[in-house]
N, C-alpha and C positions, 0 to 999 in steps of 0.2 A: 491479340498481337498489343504488345508494350508500345507507346509512341512518346515521343518527346518532342515538344513543344518549343520550337527554337524560334530566333527573330527571323520576320518575314524579311527583311531584306536579305538574310542568306538563303532562302528558299526561292526569292526572286532572281538573284543572281544565278543558284543552279539552274533554274529554271530556262534561263537565258542562256546558259552554257548549253545545256540540252537542245535548245532549238538551235544554236549556233553548230552544234556537232549534226543534227538532222540537215541543215543547210549543207553541210560541208558533206554530208552523205550524199544528197543530190549531185553536189559538185563533183565529187570524186566518182561516183556510180553513173554518170551521166552518159560515159561510154559504153555501158552494159547495154543501155536502150537504144542509143543512136549510133554506135561505130558501125554497124554493118548496114544500115540504110545510106550512111554518108560514105562510107568505102565504094559500094556498090553505084553511086550517084544517082539513087533514087530521089534523095531530097540533099537540098543544099543545107549546109549546118546550122545556118542561122533558122531555117524552116524546121529543121530536125528536133532541135531543142524545145522550140515552142510545141512542137508536136508532143513529145515525150513529156514535158512539163504537164499538158493539159491530159494526157491520159494518169499520169502520176497523181494527179489532183483528183480527178475523179473517181479514182480508186476507193474513196471516203465513200462511196455510194454502194460498192460491191462486196466489199469483204468484212465478214466479223472480226472482232478484235482477239481472236484467238493467239495471234502471235506476240501482242502485247500483253495478255495473260500470262503467257510463258515467260518473260521477260521480266514483267512486274512483280510475279509471284512464283514461278518455278526454276529460279537460279540460287537463288539466296534463301536461307531458313527467316523463317518470319522473326521479326526482333532483331536480327543482326544489322540492317540496314540503317545506316544514318547519313546524316551531311556529308561526314568524310568519305564514307564508302561509295555516294553519288558521286564526290567531286574527283576522287581518286580514278573512278572507273571514266568519266568523261575525260579526263585529262589524257589517261591512258588511251584512251580511242583515238584522240582528236592528235595527238602526237604522232602514233602509227601512220593514221591518213595523211599528214601531212608530209612524212618522210616518203611514202610511197607516192604520193602524188608529185613531188618533186621530181622523184627519179621514173615517173613513167609507168610504175609498177600497178597493174590492175589487182590488188589485193581486196582483202573483204573489208568494207567498213563494220560488217554484222559482228563478223567474228571478232574485229577489234575491240567492240561494245562488251561481247560477252566475255573476252580475256579483260577487259577492265574491270568488269564485275568479279571475275574470277580473282585475281590479283588483290583489288581492294580488301573484299571479304576473308582473303587468306591473312594478308596483313593485320586483320584485325582480329579473327578468330581462330585461324587455321582452316585446313579442310573441312573439320565439321561444321562451318557456318554454310557449307554449299549445299545445294540439293542435287544428287547424284542424278536420278533421273532426266532433268532438266539438262545437264551438264552433258552427260552421255548421248542423249537425243541428238544434241547441238553439235556437239564432235561427229557422231555417226555420219551426219549428213555433210561434214568436209568431204568427206570420201563419197557419200551416196548422190549427192546432186549433181557434181560434175560428170560422174559416170553416167547417170539417168539423162543429164543434158546431150553426153555423148551417144548415148544408145537411141536416143529418140533424135536427135539431129541426123545421125547416119542412117536410120530407118527412115525419116521424112525422104533423105537424098534418094535414097535407093527407090523408094515407092515413086516419087516424083520422076525419076530417070525411066521407071518402067512406064508408067500412065503416059509421060509425053515422048515415047522414044522413037516415033513416028514423025514428030514435030521438028520445023526447021530450026534451029538455035535463035535464029533473028525472032521469031515467032514467040518461042519460049523465053526470051528475053522479056520481049514486050508486055506478056501475060504477067510475068511475077513480078517487072517494076510495080505494076499496080498490085498485085498480092502482096507486095512484102509491106504496102503502107498497113495491111490488115494486121498482119505478125509482128509487125514494129510496136503497132499500136497494142496489142494483146502483150508483148513482153513489157512495155513500159506500165499497162496497168498493173501485172504482177509484180513490177520493181516497186511501185508505190505502195501497194497493198500489202507486202511482207515488209519492205525497210521502214516505211513512216511509222510503221507500229512498234519497231524496237525503240525509239525515241518515244513513244507514246506512254510504252512498259516502264522506263526507266524515270520517266516524271511521277507516274501513277506510284511506282515504288518509292519515290522521295515525298511526295504527298501524304500517304500512308504512314510513312514512317515518322514524319513531322506532326501528325494530328491536322491536318489541313482537309483531309480526305478520309472517310470511313472505312477501315479495312472489310467491312460486310458489303461494301457495293460492290455491284456486279461489272462495272463499269468506269473509267474515269471520267472527271468534268467535260462537257462538251466542249469545253475552250481548248484543253490540251488535243483533242483528237484534231480540231479544225487548224489548229496552229501548226502540228506537225506535218500534216499534209502539204499546207501551204507551204511551210519551209523546205521540204524535199523537193517540190514541184519548182519552187524560186532557185534553188540550188542548181537544179537540172538545167533552168534556162540560162543559166552562167557557164557550164558544161565544164568540163575538164579535157582539155584538147589533147594533152601530153598521153592520157591514156587511151583517147580514141585511136589514135595512129598505131600504138600498141594492138588493139584489139581488133582494129577494123583490117589492117594489112601486114602487121610482121608477124603474125602466127599463119596465117594462110591468105591467099587472094581470094578475094570473093566476087561472085556474080550475084545479079538478084536473086537467080533461084537457090544459091546457095545460102543467101541472106536469110531468104524466108522459113529455109529449112532449120538452120541454126536459131532463128528468133522463134518459130513453131514449137521446135524441141523444148526451149529454154522456158517460154511460156507455161506450157504444160507443167512442166517441173515445177515453177512457182506457185502454178494457181494450187496443184496439189499438196505441195508442203505448206501455203499459207491457209488451206483448209483444215491441215492436222495441225495447225498451231504451232509449226517448228521455223525458227529463226533459220532462214539459210542464206548462203550468200549468193546474191545475183550476179557477183564477178565469176564465182566458181563455177555456176550453171551454165552461162552465155559461154565461157572458155571452153568448158566441156564440148557444149553443143558446137561452136565452130572447129574443134578439133575434129568431132566428129564427120563434120561435113568435109573439112579438107581430106580427112584419111579414104573417104569413101572414094574421092577423086583418084587420088594415089598417096601413098604413105610419104613421098618425098614432096607433097604438096606442104605439107605442113612442117614448119621450122620449129623443129623439136628442141632445138637449144633454148629458143624465147619460151616455148611452153614450159621447159624445165625450170628455168628461173621462175617463172610465175609461180609453179608449183612449190618451190622453195618459200617465196614468199608467204604462200598460204601456211606452209607448215610453221614459219617464224610467228605470224600474226599473234596468236592468242599469247605464246609465253612472253613476246617483246611487249605488246599491250599491257599484260598483267604485269610485268615488272614495273614499267614505267608507273601504272595504277599504284603498285605498293608503295613506291616513292611518293608519290603525289599526295597517297592517303596519310602519310607520317608529317607533309608538310602541310597539309591541310589544318593541321592543329595550331601552326602558328598564323593562319590566317584568319580563323573564325572560331 
């Protein structure tokens, strides 16, 4: 793979921008990890963000870097990536995250980043610079992850309702207040494992493209891995309360048993996707699981209008971030 040695200050600036995106990813997607456990009253908001951030961080010891490899080497063709592409991709992703955070829309930071890479690469070389298999795998899971979350969340709800059919509501509520700590921890672990690796992947891509890391290395430098996991955990600690409200209460009203089922269904989906090296949206996954839990109770329990607005945000995420990334790609030539 051809590399281009550029000024160290440019690489440092882009790494800092990537870490900022990772922090924002945690901030933006904190709702995915904590909305259910906060809305059911199991944990207070301050305790919930610390709880989620801890599990985001320890995911570094659990998951292999399969997702990082997909982002770093499986989206753009070797030799296409340069500092301008990375800059465009990050600006596209960050811009979309800021817009959706401001309006309280739980969109996907993951797909914003993929859209950013796509837009910047296409601005440079056209569609020929993309790796079709990596793109289609990611696009497919835009639909697969919420559907799988929906299926697993609803099945968990049905199973729990059958197993505890003779128990009193108060006893069930007491049990699942404790059980929800386990499910929320598992979901936060999956969130950290999948999402932190996307930023690891783009920094890995940058270092290879600029000659600061060998293309033949099987993993990125350790400092990249540690800094990305720390950044996403810190972002989660600061939380994104606008989106917590949407995820935790506006889609459907949740009780601890429903929160447990949604988080467990979402966690299974994330663990599976991360093992397969697929960069999925934690937002899509938990939203699908929450809708699945609500629909088991009764169809009218789900505010389908709110869910529909979220789906529209999903549809626009990749093209919107890709457009901004393409513009940022051209602007970058004026900066460095």
